[in-house]
KOLDREN-445182 format. One record per residue (C-alpha): residue number from 1; x, y, z. Coordinates in steps of 0.02 Angstrom, whole numbers. Each point is the difference from the previous one (the first is absolute). Last residue first. Layout:
N
<num->NUM | c1->X | c2->Y | c3->Z>
...
END
This chain:
520
<num->520 | c1->583 | c2->8175 | c3->1588>
<num->519 | c1->80 | c2->-73 | c3->-156>
<num->518 | c1->-25 | c2->-184 | c3->44>
<num->517 | c1->-187 | c2->31 | c3->21>
<num->516 | c1->-9 | c2->86 | c3->-169>
<num->515 | c1->84 | c2->-145 | c3->-89>
<num->514 | c1->-118 | c2->-127 | c3->77>
<num->513 | c1->34 | c2->-137 | c3->129>
<num->512 | c1->-97 | c2->88 | c3->139>
<num->511 | c1->-154 | c2->15 | c3->-107>
<num->510 | c1->-59 | c2->102 | c3->-146>
<num->509 | c1->86 | c2->123 | c3->-115>
<num->508 | c1->108 | c2->-92 | c3->-127>
<num->507 | c1->-32 | c2->-177 | c3->59>
<num->506 | c1->-177 | c2->16 | c3->-66>
<num->505 | c1->70 | c2->0 | c3->-176>
<num->504 | c1->58 | c2->142 | c3->-114>
<num->503 | c1->156 | c2->31 | c3->104>
<num->502 | c1->52 | c2->-183 | c3->-23>
<num->501 | c1->-10 | c2->21 | c3->-190>
<num->500 | c1->114 | c2->153 | c3->10>
<num->499 | c1->120 | c2->-92 | c3->116>
<num->498 | c1->14 | c2->-148 | c3->-119>
<num->497 | c1->21 | c2->109 | c3->-155>
<num->496 | c1->139 | c2->109 | c3->74>
<num->495 | c1->92 | c2->-145 | c3->79>
<num->494 | c1->-4 | c2->-114 | c3->-152>
<num->493 | c1->62 | c2->78 | c3->-163>
<num->492 | c1->79 | c2->162 | c3->58>
<num->491 | c1->75 | c2->-56 | c3->166>
<num->490 | c1->39 | c2->-171 | c3->-74>
<num->489 | c1->105 | c2->75 | c3->-140>
<num->488 | c1->97 | c2->114 | c3->118>
<num->487 | c1->37 | c2->-142 | c3->120>
<num->486 | c1->48 | c2->-115 | c3->-144>
<num->485 | c1->138 | c2->123 | c3->-51>
<num->484 | c1->66 | c2->4 | c3->178>
<num->483 | c1->-3 | c2->-190 | c3->15>
<num->482 | c1->102 | c2->-20 | c3->-160>
<num->481 | c1->130 | c2->126 | c3->61>
<num->480 | c1->15 | c2->-77 | c3->173>
<num->479 | c1->22 | c2->-174 | c3->-73>
<num->478 | c1->132 | c2->63 | c3->-121>
<num->477 | c1->96 | c2->95 | c3->134>
<num->476 | c1->3 | c2->-150 | c3->118>
<num->475 | c1->61 | c2->-114 | c3->-138>
<num->474 | c1->134 | c2->127 | c3->-47>
<num->473 | c1->58 | c2->4 | c3->180>
<num->472 | c1->35 | c2->-187 | c3->-13>
<num->471 | c1->147 | c2->21 | c3->-117>
<num->470 | c1->56 | c2->171 | c3->-60>
<num->469 | c1->-51 | c2->179 | c3->34>
<num->468 | c1->3 | c2->165 | c3->-96>
<num->467 | c1->-124 | c2->-37 | c3->-140>
<num->466 | c1->-130 | c2->-93 | c3->100>
<num->465 | c1->18 | c2->107 | c3->157>
<num->464 | c1->-25 | c2->157 | c3->-104>
<num->463 | c1->-158 | c2->-73 | c3->-77>
<num->462 | c1->-69 | c2->-53 | c3->170>
<num->461 | c1->29 | c2->175 | c3->70>
<num->460 | c1->-84 | c2->80 | c3->-150>
<num->459 | c1->-148 | c2->-118 | c3->19>
<num->458 | c1->-16 | c2->39 | c3->185>
<num->457 | c1->1 | c2->187 | c3->-35>
<num->456 | c1->-128 | c2->-22 | c3->-138>
<num->455 | c1->-107 | c2->-103 | c3->118>
<num->454 | c1->-3 | c2->144 | c3->125>
<num->453 | c1->-45 | c2->127 | c3->-135>
<num->452 | c1->-137 | c2->-110 | c3->-74>
<num->451 | c1->-76 | c2->-32 | c3->170>
<num->450 | c1->1 | c2->187 | c3->39>
<num->449 | c1->-79 | c2->41 | c3->-167>
<num->448 | c1->-126 | c2->-139 | c3->28>
<num->447 | c1->-51 | c2->73 | c3->166>
<num->446 | c1->-82 | c2->156 | c3->-71>
<num->445 | c1->-103 | c2->-83 | c3->-136>
<num->444 | c1->-36 | c2->-150 | c3->112>
<num->443 | c1->-70 | c2->109 | c3->138>
<num->442 | c1->-106 | c2->99 | c3->-121>
<num->441 | c1->-87 | c2->-157 | c3->-66>
<num->440 | c1->-21 | c2->-85 | c3->169>
<num->439 | c1->-51 | c2->163 | c3->83>
<num->438 | c1->-138 | c2->29 | c3->-129>
<num->437 | c1->-76 | c2->-171 | c3->33>
<num->436 | c1->17 | c2->18 | c3->188>
<num->435 | c1->-80 | c2->172 | c3->-1>
<num->434 | c1->111 | c2->149 | c3->32>
<num->433 | c1->-5 | c2->92 | c3->165>
<num->432 | c1->183 | c2->36 | c3->35>
<num->431 | c1->5 | c2->-155 | c3->110>
<num->430 | c1->-46 | c2->-102 | c3->-154>
<num->429 | c1->146 | c2->75 | c3->-96>
<num->428 | c1->122 | c2->-44 | c3->139>
<num->427 | c1->-64 | c2->-178 | c3->10>
<num->426 | c1->24 | c2->-21 | c3->-187>
<num->425 | c1->179 | c2->71 | c3->13>
<num->424 | c1->37 | c2->-123 | c3->139>
<num->423 | c1->-65 | c2->-142 | c3->-108>
<num->422 | c1->113 | c2->47 | c3->-147>
<num->421 | c1->161 | c2->19 | c3->100>
<num->420 | c1->-39 | c2->-161 | c3->96>
<num->419 | c1->-31 | c2->-96 | c3->-160>
<num->418 | c1->168 | c2->57 | c3->-71>
<num->417 | c1->86 | c2->-50 | c3->163>
<num->416 | c1->-68 | c2->-176 | c3->-18>
<num->415 | c1->82 | c2->-10 | c3->-171>
<num->414 | c1->168 | c2->58 | c3->67>
<num->413 | c1->-12 | c2->-118 | c3->148>
<num->412 | c1->-33 | c2->-147 | c3->-114>
<num->411 | c1->148 | c2->59 | c3->-104>
<num->410 | c1->114 | c2->-34 | c3->148>
<num->409 | c1->-48 | c2->-183 | c3->-3>
<num->408 | c1->31 | c2->-8 | c3->-188>
<num->407 | c1->171 | c2->82 | c3->18>
<num->406 | c1->46 | c2->-127 | c3->134>
<num->405 | c1->-52 | c2->-140 | c3->-118>
<num->404 | c1->116 | c2->77 | c3->-129>
<num->403 | c1->143 | c2->-2 | c3->125>
<num->402 | c1->-37 | c2->-184 | c3->29>
<num->401 | c1->15 | c2->-28 | c3->-187>
<num->400 | c1->-133 | c2->-14 | c3->-134>
<num->399 | c1->70 | c2->-56 | c3->-167>
<num->398 | c1->-44 | c2->75 | c3->-169>
<num->397 | c1->21 | c2->-125 | c3->-144>
<num->396 | c1->-84 | c2->112 | c3->-129>
<num->395 | c1->-145 | c2->-111 | c3->-53>
<num->394 | c1->-39 | c2->-105 | c3->153>
<num->393 | c1->79 | c2->111 | c3->133>
<num->392 | c1->-78 | c2->156 | c3->-74>
<num->391 | c1->-168 | c2->-89 | c3->-4>
<num->390 | c1->13 | c2->-57 | c3->181>
<num->389 | c1->65 | c2->168 | c3->62>
<num->388 | c1->-144 | c2->93 | c3->-83>
<num->387 | c1->-133 | c2->-125 | c3->55>
<num->386 | c1->63 | c2->2 | c3->180>
<num->385 | c1->-4 | c2->191 | c3->3>
<num->384 | c1->-172 | c2->3 | c3->-79>
<num->383 | c1->-68 | c2->-114 | c3->136>
<num->382 | c1->84 | c2->99 | c3->139>
<num->381 | c1->-73 | c2->165 | c3->-61>
<num->380 | c1->-174 | c2->-73 | c3->-22>
<num->379 | c1->11 | c2->-74 | c3->175>
<num->378 | c1->58 | c2->170 | c3->65>
<num->377 | c1->-147 | c2->84 | c3->-85>
<num->376 | c1->-121 | c2->-120 | c3->85>
<num->375 | c1->78 | c2->50 | c3->166>
<num->374 | c1->-12 | c2->185 | c3->-43>
<num->373 | c1->-183 | c2->-15 | c3->-50>
<num->372 | c1->-34 | c2->-88 | c3->165>
<num->371 | c1->85 | c2->145 | c3->89>
<num->370 | c1->-119 | c2->120 | c3->-88>
<num->369 | c1->-142 | c2->-92 | c3->88>
<num->368 | c1->85 | c2->18 | c3->171>
<num->367 | c1->140 | c2->131 | c3->-13>
<num->366 | c1->80 | c2->-32 | c3->170>
<num->365 | c1->-42 | c2->-181 | c3->40>
<num->364 | c1->8 | c2->-52 | c3->-183>
<num->363 | c1->169 | c2->81 | c3->-32>
<num->362 | c1->73 | c2->-64 | c3->164>
<num->361 | c1->-52 | c2->-180 | c3->-35>
<num->360 | c1->65 | c2->7 | c3->-179>
<num->359 | c1->169 | c2->69 | c3->54>
<num->358 | c1->17 | c2->-133 | c3->135>
<num->357 | c1->-42 | c2->-140 | c3->-122>
<num->356 | c1->123 | c2->69 | c3->-128>
<num->355 | c1->140 | c2->6 | c3->128>
<num->354 | c1->-33 | c2->-178 | c3->54>
<num->353 | c1->-9 | c2->-57 | c3->-180>
<num->352 | c1->163 | c2->89 | c3->-46>
<num->351 | c1->94 | c2->-71 | c3->151>
<num->350 | c1->-62 | c2->-175 | c3->-42>
<num->349 | c1->51 | c2->21 | c3->-182>
<num->348 | c1->173 | c2->62 | c3->47>
<num->347 | c1->28 | c2->-141 | c3->126>
<num->346 | c1->-54 | c2->-129 | c3->-128>
<num->345 | c1->112 | c2->75 | c3->-132>
<num->344 | c1->150 | c2->-1 | c3->117>
<num->343 | c1->-34 | c2->-180 | c3->51>
<num->342 | c1->-17 | c2->-52 | c3->-182>
<num->341 | c1->165 | c2->85 | c3->-41>
<num->340 | c1->89 | c2->-91 | c3->141>
<num->339 | c1->-72 | c2->-164 | c3->-62>
<num->338 | c1->55 | c2->40 | c3->-178>
<num->337 | c1->177 | c2->11 | c3->65>
<num->336 | c1->110 | c2->136 | c3->-73>
<num->335 | c1->167 | c2->-49 | c3->-76>
<num->334 | c1->140 | c2->127 | c3->-12>
<num->333 | c1->140 | c2->-2 | c3->-128>
<num->332 | c1->135 | c2->134 | c3->9>
<num->331 | c1->149 | c2->48 | c3->-109>
<num->330 | c1->-51 | c2->-101 | c3->-151>
<num->329 | c1->123 | c2->63 | c3->-130>
<num->328 | c1->-57 | c2->79 | c3->-162>
<num->327 | c1->76 | c2->2 | c3->-174>
<num->326 | c1->-49 | c2->142 | c3->-115>
<num->325 | c1->-99 | c2->23 | c3->-161>
<num->324 | c1->-107 | c2->-152 | c3->39>
<num->323 | c1->-15 | c2->-114 | c3->-148>
<num->322 | c1->-146 | c2->-12 | c3->-117>
<num->321 | c1->-185 | c2->-12 | c3->29>
<num->320 | c1->-32 | c2->-151 | c3->-107>
<num->319 | c1->160 | c2->-90 | c3->47>
<num->318 | c1->-33 | c2->-3 | c3->186>
<num->317 | c1->-183 | c2->-45 | c3->-24>
<num->316 | c1->47 | c2->-138 | c3->-121>
<num->315 | c1->119 | c2->-72 | c3->128>
<num->314 | c1->-137 | c2->-3 | c3->131>
<num->313 | c1->-125 | c2->-83 | c3->-117>
<num->312 | c1->122 | c2->-132 | c3->-61>
<num->311 | c1->61 | c2->-38 | c3->176>
<num->310 | c1->-178 | c2->-20 | c3->63>
<num->309 | c1->-42 | c2->-118 | c3->-143>
<num->308 | c1->159 | c2->-98 | c3->29>
<num->307 | c1->-43 | c2->-20 | c3->184>
<num->306 | c1->-174 | c2->-62 | c3->-50>
<num->305 | c1->84 | c2->-134 | c3->-107>
<num->304 | c1->9 | c2->-2 | c3->-190>
<num->303 | c1->180 | c2->47 | c3->-32>
<num->302 | c1->75 | c2->161 | c3->-68>
<num->301 | c1->31 | c2->64 | c3->-177>
<num->300 | c1->58 | c2->173 | c3->-51>
<num->299 | c1->-65 | c2->50 | c3->-172>
<num->298 | c1->57 | c2->118 | c3->-135>
<num->297 | c1->-73 | c2->130 | c3->-118>
<num->296 | c1->67 | c2->126 | c3->-126>
<num->295 | c1->-40 | c2->-99 | c3->-158>
<num->294 | c1->170 | c2->-78 | c3->-32>
<num->293 | c1->89 | c2->-147 | c3->76>
<num->292 | c1->173 | c2->-18 | c3->-74>
<num->291 | c1->59 | c2->39 | c3->-178>
<num->290 | c1->133 | c2->-135 | c3->16>
<num->289 | c1->-136 | c2->-133 | c3->1>
<num->288 | c1->-128 | c2->-56 | c3->127>
<num->287 | c1->-71 | c2->-173 | c3->-38>
<num->286 | c1->95 | c2->-85 | c3->141>
<num->285 | c1->-78 | c2->111 | c3->133>
<num->284 | c1->110 | c2->119 | c3->98>
<num->283 | c1->29 | c2->-67 | c3->174>
<num->282 | c1->-88 | c2->76 | c3->149>
<num->281 | c1->101 | c2->59 | c3->148>
<num->280 | c1->-125 | c2->58 | c3->131>
<num->279 | c1->-6 | c2->99 | c3->162>
<num->278 | c1->189 | c2->20 | c3->11>
<num->277 | c1->31 | c2->113 | c3->148>
<num->276 | c1->105 | c2->158 | c3->-5>
<num->275 | c1->-149 | c2->116 | c3->20>
<num->274 | c1->-98 | c2->-92 | c3->-134>
<num->273 | c1->101 | c2->-100 | c3->-127>
<num->272 | c1->-73 | c2->-83 | c3->-153>
<num->271 | c1->137 | c2->-114 | c3->-63>
<num->270 | c1->3 | c2->-41 | c3->-185>
<num->269 | c1->43 | c2->-179 | c3->-44>
<num->268 | c1->82 | c2->-66 | c3->-159>
<num->267 | c1->172 | c2->21 | c3->76>
<num->266 | c1->-49 | c2->-127 | c3->133>
<num->265 | c1->7 | c2->-139 | c3->-132>
<num->264 | c1->-152 | c2->-110 | c3->-35>
<num->263 | c1->-7 | c2->44 | c3->-185>
<num->262 | c1->162 | c2->77 | c3->-61>
<num->261 | c1->24 | c2->185 | c3->15>
<num->260 | c1->-36 | c2->114 | c3->-148>
<num->259 | c1->-177 | c2->27 | c3->64>
<num->258 | c1->73 | c2->99 | c3->145>
<num->257 | c1->59 | c2->135 | c3->-121>
<num->256 | c1->-173 | c2->11 | c3->-78>
<num->255 | c1->-80 | c2->7 | c3->171>
<num->254 | c1->112 | c2->147 | c3->48>
<num->253 | c1->-31 | c2->94 | c3->-163>
<num->252 | c1->-188 | c2->-28 | c3->-4>
<num->251 | c1->-12 | c2->60 | c3->180>
<num->250 | c1->95 | c2->158 | c3->-41>
<num->249 | c1->-117 | c2->41 | c3->-145>
<num->248 | c1->-154 | c2->-34 | c3->106>
<num->247 | c1->69 | c2->108 | c3->140>
<num->246 | c1->18 | c2->148 | c3->-117>
<num->245 | c1->-182 | c2->-18 | c3->-55>
<num->244 | c1->-55 | c2->-26 | c3->180>
<num->243 | c1->-26 | c2->-176 | c3->61>
<num->242 | c1->-160 | c2->-87 | c3->52>
<num->241 | c1->37 | c2->-135 | c3->126>
<num->240 | c1->-122 | c2->-141 | c3->34>
<num->239 | c1->29 | c2->-74 | c3->171>
<num->238 | c1->-34 | c2->-185 | c3->13>
<num->237 | c1->-86 | c2->-126 | c3->113>
<num->236 | c1->0 | c2->-180 | c3->-56>
<num->235 | c1->-99 | c2->-126 | c3->-101>
<num->234 | c1->106 | c2->34 | c3->-155>
<num->233 | c1->-151 | c2->9 | c3->-116>
<num->232 | c1->-113 | c2->61 | c3->139>
<num->231 | c1->110 | c2->153 | c3->31>
<num->230 | c1->-51 | c2->77 | c3->165>
<num->229 | c1->21 | c2->187 | c3->13>
<num->228 | c1->113 | c2->141 | c3->57>
<num->227 | c1->10 | c2->161 | c3->-103>
<num->226 | c1->161 | c2->102 | c3->-17>
<num->225 | c1->-1 | c2->162 | c3->-100>
<num->224 | c1->116 | c2->116 | c3->-97>
<num->223 | c1->163 | c2->-91 | c3->38>
<num->222 | c1->155 | c2->89 | c3->-66>
<num->221 | c1->14 | c2->95 | c3->165>
<num->220 | c1->26 | c2->-169 | c3->82>
<num->219 | c1->167 | c2->-22 | c3->-86>
<num->218 | c1->67 | c2->-69 | c3->-164>
<num->217 | c1->157 | c2->-94 | c3->-54>
<num->216 | c1->68 | c2->0 | c3->176>
<num->215 | c1->184 | c2->-38 | c3->19>
<num->214 | c1->49 | c2->-185 | c3->-3>
<num->213 | c1->-58 | c2->-141 | c3->109>
<num->212 | c1->97 | c2->-140 | c3->84>
<num->211 | c1->-140 | c2->-102 | c3->73>
<num->210 | c1->25 | c2->-100 | c3->159>
<num->209 | c1->-106 | c2->-153 | c3->32>
<num->208 | c1->-119 | c2->-74 | c3->125>
<num->207 | c1->-77 | c2->-159 | c3->-73>
<num->206 | c1->-173 | c2->-15 | c3->-78>
<num->205 | c1->-39 | c2->-178 | c3->-48>
<num->204 | c1->-35 | c2->-91 | c3->-164>
<num->203 | c1->183 | c2->3 | c3->-52>
<num->202 | c1->-41 | c2->73 | c3->-170>
<num->201 | c1->46 | c2->178 | c3->46>
<num->200 | c1->108 | c2->3 | c3->156>
<num->199 | c1->109 | c2->145 | c3->-57>
<num->198 | c1->-148 | c2->112 | c3->-40>
<num->197 | c1->-115 | c2->-67 | c3->134>
<num->196 | c1->-65 | c2->165 | c3->67>
<num->195 | c1->63 | c2->-38 | c3->175>
<num->194 | c1->125 | c2->142 | c3->-3>
<num->193 | c1->150 | c2->74 | c3->87>
<num->192 | c1->83 | c2->147 | c3->-88>
<num->191 | c1->177 | c2->24 | c3->-67>
<num->190 | c1->7 | c2->170 | c3->-83>
<num->189 | c1->60 | c2->92 | c3->-155>
<num->188 | c1->-21 | c2->187 | c3->-2>
<num->187 | c1->-131 | c2->131 | c3->-48>
<num->186 | c1->-134 | c2->-83 | c3->105>
<num->185 | c1->103 | c2->28 | c3->158>
<num->184 | c1->-31 | c2->-136 | c3->128>
<num->183 | c1->70 | c2->24 | c3->173>
<num->182 | c1->96 | c2->-147 | c3->76>
<num->181 | c1->24 | c2->-105 | c3->-156>
<num->180 | c1->21 | c2->-183 | c3->46>
<num->179 | c1->166 | c2->-92 | c3->20>
<num->178 | c1->-58 | c2->-71 | c3->164>
<num->177 | c1->156 | c2->34 | c3->103>
<num->176 | c1->85 | c2->136 | c3->-102>
<num->175 | c1->-164 | c2->100 | c3->-13>
<num->174 | c1->2 | c2->90 | c3->-167>
<num->173 | c1->-4 | c2->190 | c3->-16>
<num->172 | c1->167 | c2->4 | c3->-91>
<num->171 | c1->44 | c2->-140 | c3->-122>
<num->170 | c1->60 | c2->-166 | c3->68>
<num->169 | c1->173 | c2->-75 | c3->-16>
<num->168 | c1->-50 | c2->-181 | c3->23>
<num->167 | c1->-56 | c2->-64 | c3->166>
<num->166 | c1->72 | c2->-160 | c3->71>
<num->165 | c1->-73 | c2->-174 | c3->3>
<num->164 | c1->110 | c2->-144 | c3->57>
<num->163 | c1->11 | c2->-177 | c3->-70>
<num->162 | c1->121 | c2->-129 | c3->70>
<num->161 | c1->49 | c2->-150 | c3->-107>
<num->160 | c1->94 | c2->-149 | c3->74>
<num->159 | c1->101 | c2->-116 | c3->-115>
<num->158 | c1->61 | c2->-167 | c3->66>
<num->157 | c1->169 | c2->-77 | c3->-51>
<num->156 | c1->22 | c2->-188 | c3->27>
<num->155 | c1->135 | c2->-88 | c3->105>
<num->154 | c1->-15 | c2->-191 | c3->8>
<num->153 | c1->62 | c2->-112 | c3->143>
<num->152 | c1->10 | c2->-190 | c3->-15>
<num->151 | c1->3 | c2->-137 | c3->133>
<num->150 | c1->26 | c2->-184 | c3->-43>
<num->149 | c1->-18 | c2->-152 | c3->114>
<num->148 | c1->91 | c2->-166 | c3->-15>
<num->147 | c1->-57 | c2->-153 | c3->96>
<num->146 | c1->-45 | c2->-102 | c3->-149>
<num->145 | c1->-120 | c2->-143 | c3->-25>
<num->144 | c1->-146 | c2->109 | c3->51>
<num->143 | c1->21 | c2->108 | c3->-154>
<num->142 | c1->97 | c2->159 | c3->20>
<num->141 | c1->-63 | c2->147 | c3->101>
<num->140 | c1->-43 | c2->180 | c3->-42>
<num->139 | c1->19 | c2->170 | c3->85>
<num->138 | c1->-41 | c2->169 | c3->-77>
<num->137 | c1->67 | c2->170 | c3->48>
<num->136 | c1->-59 | c2->163 | c3->-80>
<num->135 | c1->101 | c2->158 | c3->16>
<num->134 | c1->-81 | c2->165 | c3->-53>
<num->133 | c1->104 | c2->133 | c3->-83>
<num->132 | c1->-61 | c2->181 | c3->-13>
<num->131 | c1->-38 | c2->117 | c3->-144>
<num->130 | c1->-76 | c2->175 | c3->13>
<num->129 | c1->-119 | c2->90 | c3->-118>
<num->128 | c1->-68 | c2->178 | c3->30>
<num->127 | c1->-156 | c2->59 | c3->-92>
<num->126 | c1->-55 | c2->184 | c3->-4>
<num->125 | c1->-182 | c2->41 | c3->-37>
<num->124 | c1->-46 | c2->179 | c3->-48>
<num->123 | c1->-146 | c2->98 | c3->71>
<num->122 | c1->-126 | c2->111 | c3->-90>
<num->121 | c1->-156 | c2->18 | c3->109>
<num->120 | c1->-74 | c2->-108 | c3->134>
<num->119 | c1->-174 | c2->-76 | c3->21>
<num->118 | c1->18 | c2->-148 | c3->-115>
<num->117 | c1->-18 | c2->-35 | c3->-185>
<num->116 | c1->93 | c2->115 | c3->-117>
<num->115 | c1->-65 | c2->120 | c3->-131>
<num->114 | c1->89 | c2->101 | c3->-134>
<num->113 | c1->-16 | c2->161 | c3->-101>
<num->112 | c1->-185 | c2->25 | c3->32>
<num->111 | c1->-62 | c2->158 | c3->-88>
<num->110 | c1->-83 | c2->122 | c3->120>
<num->109 | c1->-174 | c2->76 | c3->1>
<num->108 | c1->-10 | c2->128 | c3->140>
<num->107 | c1->-131 | c2->54 | c3->125>
<num->106 | c1->31 | c2->117 | c3->144>
<num->105 | c1->-154 | c2->-13 | c3->112>
<num->104 | c1->69 | c2->113 | c3->134>
<num->103 | c1->-76 | c2->-109 | c3->133>
<num->102 | c1->-63 | c2->94 | c3->152>
<num->101 | c1->-188 | c2->5 | c3->-22>
<num->100 | c1->-32 | c2->-169 | c3->-78>
<num->99 | c1->122 | c2->-80 | c3->121>
<num->98 | c1->-90 | c2->81 | c3->146>
<num->97 | c1->-167 | c2->-70 | c3->-59>
<num->96 | c1->67 | c2->-176 | c3->-26>
<num->95 | c1->89 | c2->5 | c3->167>
<num->94 | c1->-158 | c2->51 | c3->92>
<num->93 | c1->-121 | c2->-124 | c3->-76>
<num->92 | c1->-174 | c2->40 | c3->67>
<num->91 | c1->14 | c2->188 | c3->28>
<num->90 | c1->-154 | c2->73 | c3->86>
<num->89 | c1->73 | c2->174 | c3->4>
<num->88 | c1->164 | c2->32 | c3->-93>
<num->87 | c1->80 | c2->163 | c3->57>
<num->86 | c1->151 | c2->63 | c3->-97>
<num->85 | c1->98 | c2->152 | c3->62>
<num->84 | c1->129 | c2->66 | c3->-124>
<num->83 | c1->164 | c2->77 | c3->53>
<num->82 | c1->122 | c2->119 | c3->-87>
<num->81 | c1->-41 | c2->174 | c3->63>
<num->80 | c1->-140 | c2->-63 | c3->110>
<num->79 | c1->-169 | c2->-85 | c3->5>
<num->78 | c1->-36 | c2->-29 | c3->-184>
<num->77 | c1->-164 | c2->-95 | c3->1>
<num->76 | c1->-64 | c2->-173 | c3->-40>
<num->75 | c1->-163 | c2->-48 | c3->85>
<num->74 | c1->-50 | c2->-163 | c3->-81>
<num->73 | c1->-180 | c2->-34 | c3->-57>
<num->72 | c1->-40 | c2->-173 | c3->64>
<num->71 | c1->126 | c2->-137 | c3->-29>
<num->70 | c1->-29 | c2->-171 | c3->-76>
<num->69 | c1->33 | c2->72 | c3->-172>
<num->68 | c1->160 | c2->2 | c3->-102>
<num->67 | c1->-73 | c2->136 | c3->-112>
<num->66 | c1->-35 | c2->117 | c3->146>
<num->65 | c1->177 | c2->-30 | c3->64>
<num->64 | c1->78 | c2->41 | c3->-167>
<num->63 | c1->-105 | c2->155 | c3->-35>
<num->62 | c1->43 | c2->73 | c3->170>
<num->61 | c1->186 | c2->-40 | c3->-15>
<num->60 | c1->7 | c2->84 | c3->-172>
<num->59 | c1->-82 | c2->157 | c3->71>
<num->58 | c1->118 | c2->4 | c3->148>
<num->57 | c1->152 | c2->-19 | c3->-114>
<num->56 | c1->-54 | c2->148 | c3->-107>
<num->55 | c1->-24 | c2->106 | c3->155>
<num->54 | c1->172 | c2->-50 | c3->64>
<num->53 | c1->81 | c2->46 | c3->-166>
<num->52 | c1->-88 | c2->168 | c3->0>
<num->51 | c1->65 | c2->35 | c3->175>
<num->50 | c1->179 | c2->-25 | c3->-57>
<num->49 | c1->108 | c2->-128 | c3->90>
<num->48 | c1->140 | c2->88 | c3->94>
<num->47 | c1->28 | c2->-137 | c3->127>
<num->46 | c1->-39 | c2->-174 | c3->-65>
<num->45 | c1->-181 | c2->-57 | c3->21>
<num->44 | c1->-74 | c2->-63 | c3->162>
<num->43 | c1->-155 | c2->-108 | c3->10>
<num->42 | c1->-102 | c2->1 | c3->161>
<num->41 | c1->-116 | c2->-149 | c3->20>
<num->40 | c1->-170 | c2->-21 | c3->81>
<num->39 | c1->-83 | c2->-169 | c3->-3>
<num->38 | c1->-175 | c2->-61 | c3->34>
<num->37 | c1->-136 | c2->17 | c3->130>
<num->36 | c1->-181 | c2->40 | c3->-41>
<num->35 | c1->-17 | c2->149 | c3->117>
<num->34 | c1->173 | c2->81 | c3->1>
<num->33 | c1->30 | c2->-45 | c3->-182>
<num->32 | c1->-160 | c2->73 | c3->-67>
<num->31 | c1->-175 | c2->-70 | c3->-3>
<num->30 | c1->-104 | c2->-5 | c3->-158>
<num->29 | c1->-174 | c2->72 | c3->26>
<num->28 | c1->-139 | c2->-127 | c3->-32>
<num->27 | c1->-71 | c2->-67 | c3->-161>
<num->26 | c1->-78 | c2->-162 | c3->61>
<num->25 | c1->-137 | c2->14 | c3->-132>
<num->24 | c1->-134 | c2->5 | c3->136>
<num->23 | c1->101 | c2->127 | c3->98>
<num->22 | c1->25 | c2->111 | c3->-153>
<num->21 | c1->-186 | c2->-5 | c3->-41>
<num->20 | c1->-64 | c2->28 | c3->177>
<num->19 | c1->112 | c2->153 | c3->17>
<num->18 | c1->-61 | c2->69 | c3->-166>
<num->17 | c1->-181 | c2->-27 | c3->53>
<num->16 | c1->30 | c2->94 | c3->162>
<num->15 | c1->85 | c2->147 | c3->-86>
<num->14 | c1->-83 | c2->7 | c3->-171>
<num->13 | c1->-170 | c2->-49 | c3->69>
<num->12 | c1->10 | c2->131 | c3->138>
<num->11 | c1->42 | c2->136 | c3->-126>
<num->10 | c1->-141 | c2->-54 | c3->-117>
<num->9 | c1->-122 | c2->0 | c3->146>
<num->8 | c1->50 | c2->177 | c3->47>
<num->7 | c1->-21 | c2->62 | c3->-178>
<num->6 | c1->-173 | c2->-81 | c3->-8>
<num->5 | c1->-49 | c2->85 | c3->164>
<num->4 | c1->64 | c2->166 | c3->-62>
<num->3 | c1->-105 | c2->-11 | c3->-157>
<num->2 | c1->-155 | c2->-56 | c3->96>
<num->1 | c1->12 | c2->143 | c3->124>
END
């Protein structure tokens, strides 16, 4: 008796105490897209993309978005032959998150061949000069003593200069209007817009400029790591790049070549280009010689504002996890309101509470004292379920969707069914003439096999749903699987002990509320 009572108290402490602990620490289940609101986007890859390439892209996307932060655990799954479904629950900065997912993150270090102020690319100025004659007439008079007047006319040539801007003969892949490269290819020269200050160095202001950059000297694959941080010496945010051994050699070569340019000239700059955009164009320091910068490390500098901090962290996340192996197109973007999700959650919780109240009332009215055991068992089950989802959400990023809530509500019925199977077996054994204490033991032995078989079927179904389905159905399958496992554990650890202890009290044999009375 004492051993079983201690075991029962330990089980209640773990369940109810665990629930109190997670609630007091504000560790609650994370809500999915349909409950917390957020963004759902469908990304489409080119036809014929291999499945392995899609899987690699999904893994890179997941690491990127987790590193960017501000988004709960994303649901990123392959939903078709060449499509990826991305669900971002609780997203705070939608564009930032989508950029982190969709950008290819193609990094290149490019020598700057030339730089011009302005927002247009290579244009040539043509000057046309024309000459015209302007006639000026002046009239004068003689002194007052005379009545003679003189009129003179002078013809003087005037030069008018008209300046027109016409494009030069541009290379392919350059917009004839802006003179900028349309689609950047790191292996070729390009004209890229920039605000890095390469051409405007020394002016004290940052002016839009166009950088004429050469082919890439090294690429993102030559970067081993990228770590953002605040440099107190420069008082600005930076990204420290650790280069591979091959990347270190290439970096020394390109910086050595840039060091040959005169101080203050654009040719001394090295453009750091990410997805066709110049994120920085630092100049090689004056003390760098022809051997270049050695040591296998580099640094991208930003400003010291909160926006610069965010940009440094996001860029580092893109560089750290590499480029996507394939380019995606956003074929569908859907925004889910948090208000709609809250309404759905509220409706689901109300439905669950009403159903639970009805189940508890029926169990107590029909099984009496054993019904109280069932109600306590349901509270233990619910407490453990909340603890499991809360801890998985905290440490594994699991999100609870509306489909998952449906699985939880259904699991209440599964657990209640286990109690019914057990109690009916106890009643049957009592009707055969067994004592209440003996019937409780024998009833559990016989009913547990049935409970175990039924739960095994549910667990197999949940497992098949998990592996064969996508999207919200996976949430339903996971909730159902977790609840099924808990049902087996609670039947062994709580239900058996609680009913056995009840049978050894007055509520076993005496009174209308007893086990024997409910069995007659």
